[in-house]
C-alpha positions in Angstrom: 164.9 -188.4 86.4 162.1 -186.2 84.9 162.9 -183.8 82.1 162.3 -180.7 84.3 164.8 -182.1 86.8 167.4 -182.6 84.1 166.9 -179.1 82.9 167.3 -177.6 86.3 170.5 -179.7 86.9 172.0 -178.5 83.6 171.2 -174.9 84.4 172.7 -175.0 87.8 176.0 -176.6 86.8 177.1 -173.4 85.1 177.0 -171.6 88.5 177.3 -174.3 91.1 179.1 -177.7 91.5 177.1 -180.7 90.5 177.3 -183.2 93.4 176.6 -186.9 92.7 174.9 -189.1 95.4 178.3 -190.9 96.0 179.8 -187.7 97.1 181.5 -186.9 93.8 181.5 -183.3 92.7 182.0 -182.5 89.0 183.1 -178.9 88.6 182.3 -177.5 85.2 182.5 -173.8 86.2 180.9 -170.9 84.5 180.0 -172.9 81.4 177.0 -172.1 79.2 174.2 -174.4 80.1 173.9 -175.4 76.4 177.4 -176.9 76.5 176.7 -179.1 79.5 174.9 -182.4 79.5 173.8 -184.6 82.4 174.5 -188.3 82.1 172.6 -190.8 84.2 174.3 -194.0 85.5 172.8 -197.3 86.5 173.3 -196.5 90.2 171.2 -193.3 89.9 174.3 -191.0 90.1 174.8 -188.2 87.7 177.9 -186.8 86.0 177.9 -183.4 84.3 180.0 -183.4 81.2 181.1 -180.8 78.7 181.4 -182.1 75.2 183.6 -179.2 74.1 186.4 -179.8 76.5 188.8 -182.6 77.4 188.0 -185.2 79.9 188.1 -184.0 83.5 190.9 -185.1 85.9 190.0 -186.9 89.1 190.9 -185.2 92.4 190.3 -186.8 95.8 189.7 -184.5 98.8 189.9 -186.0 102.3 188.2 -184.1 105.1 185.9 -184.9 108.0 184.7 -181.4 108.4 181.4 -180.7 106.5 182.1 -176.9 106.4 185.6 -177.5 105.0 184.3 -179.9 102.4 181.6 -177.4 101.3 184.2 -174.6 101.0 186.5 -176.8 98.9 183.6 -177.9 96.7 182.7 -174.3 96.0 186.3 -173.4 95.3 186.6 -176.2 92.8 183.5 -174.8 91.1 185.6 -171.8 90.2 188.5 -173.7 88.6 188.6 -173.0 84.9 189.7 -176.5 83.9 187.4 -179.6 84.2 187.8 -181.4 87.4 185.9 -184.3 88.9 186.2 -183.9 92.7 185.7 -187.0 94.9 185.1 -186.6 98.6 186.3 -189.0 101.3 184.9 -188.1 104.8 187.5 -190.0 106.7 190.8 -191.8 106.3 189.4 -195.3 106.0 187.2 -194.2 103.2 190.1 -192.5 101.4 192.2 -195.6 101.6 189.4 -197.8 100.2 189.0 -195.3 97.4 192.6 -195.2 96.3 192.9 -199.0 96.7 189.6 -199.5 94.8 188.1 -201.9 97.4 184.6 -202.3 98.8 182.2 -199.7 97.5 185.0 -198.2 95.4 185.9 -201.1 93.2 185.2 -199.1 90.1 186.7 -195.8 91.4 189.1 -193.9 89.1 192.7 -193.4 90.1 193.0 -189.8 91.3 195.6 -187.5 89.7 195.9 -185.6 93.0 195.0 -186.2 96.6 194.3 -183.2 98.9 194.6 -184.5 102.5 193.4 -182.8 105.7 195.3 -183.8 108.8 192.4 -183.8 111.3 190.2 -186.7 110.3 187.5 -188.6 112.2 189.3 -191.9 112.3 192.8 -192.5 110.9 195.0 -189.4 111.4 195.9 -187.7 108.1 199.6 -188.5 108.6 198.6 -192.2 109.0 196.7 -192.1 105.6 199.8 -190.4 104.0 202.1 -193.1 105.4 200.0 -195.9 104.1 199.7 -194.4 100.6 203.4 -193.7 100.3 204.3 -197.1 101.6 202.2 -198.8 98.9 204.1 -199.4 95.7 200.9 -199.1 93.6 199.9 -195.8 95.2 203.1 -194.0 96.2 203.5 -192.1 92.9 200.1 -190.3 93.3 200.8 -186.7 94.3 199.5 -186.1 97.9 199.3 -182.5 99.1 198.7 -181.9 102.8 196.0 -179.3 103.0 195.6 -178.1 106.5 195.0 -174.9 108.5 197.8 -176.0 110.9 201.2 -174.3 110.7 202.7 -176.5 113.4 206.3 -177.2 112.4 206.0 -180.8 113.7 203.2 -181.5 111.3 205.0 -179.9 108.4 208.2 -181.8 109.1 206.3 -185.0 109.7 204.5 -184.6 106.4 207.6 -184.2 104.4 209.3 -187.0 106.3 206.5 -189.3 105.0 207.0 -188.0 101.5 204.1 -185.6 101.0 204.5 -183.8 97.7 203.7 -180.5 99.3 202.3 -179.0 102.5 199.9 -176.2 101.9 198.4 -174.1 104.7 194.7 -173.8 104.0 193.6 -170.1 103.7 190.8 -169.1 106.1 188.9 -166.9 103.6 187.1 -168.1 100.5 189.0 -166.0 98.0 192.3 -167.2 99.2 191.1 -170.8 99.3 189.8 -170.6 95.7 193.1 -169.2 94.5 195.1 -171.9 96.1 192.8 -174.6 94.8 193.2 -173.2 91.3 197.0 -173.3 91.5 197.1 -176.8 93.0 194.9 -178.1 90.3 196.9 -176.5 87.5 200.2 -177.6 89.0 199.5 -181.2 90.1 196.5 -182.3 88.0 197.3 -180.7 84.7 200.9 -179.7 84.3 202.3 -182.9 85.7 201.7 -185.9 83.4 199.6 -188.8 84.7 201.5 -191.4 86.6 202.5 -194.5 84.5 201.4 -198.0 85.3 203.1 -200.4 87.7 206.9 -200.2 87.6 208.8 -203.1 86.0 211.0 -205.3 88.1 213.3 -202.9 89.9 216.1 -205.4 89.6 216.5 -204.8 85.9 220.2 -203.9 85.5 221.4 -200.5 84.5 223.1 -202.1 81.5 219.7 -203.1 80.1 218.5 -199.6 80.2 221.4 -198.2 78.2 221.3 -197.7 74.5 223.4 -200.1 72.5 
């Protein structure tokens, strides 16, 4: 990338989300341009980083609607804490991402998944069911993020162990406020999930202090 392109990218990131060519958005909102650097990767992608803050948390947003994706990206750009937003355009892509297979072998483990119900291929509840049935993935917080208020969808989501069902606001201000609260609650206040559980057959006696 030429120097003038790098300069433009750094300047824009203080006002707009920086979107990598793999669909990843890095939200470093309202930061002074001088505090932001743009790192180039071997695959040609870019990640905007702020050396004065902690590492960003990874959030996966799953939605097949381009307008919905854009609104969520813009909302994350207003989150005060550093977030690296990854976009999955359908259920299959989301499952490959969290399982780290195919093109996502080096993908990070998300601290939070925001899941739309109306997807292009696998229904959102199908994606939720697969995540919560996988012992390696089931502890990742999954929030259903849908405009639907249908009680059947709400009950179905909780029956499949969704961590929350949030009705997506129709206006941008409401959406940005909800995104901020979800990020703080699930991505920052809740500690990262530990590694794989030890053998579940370990006796209770072994876990007691002597």
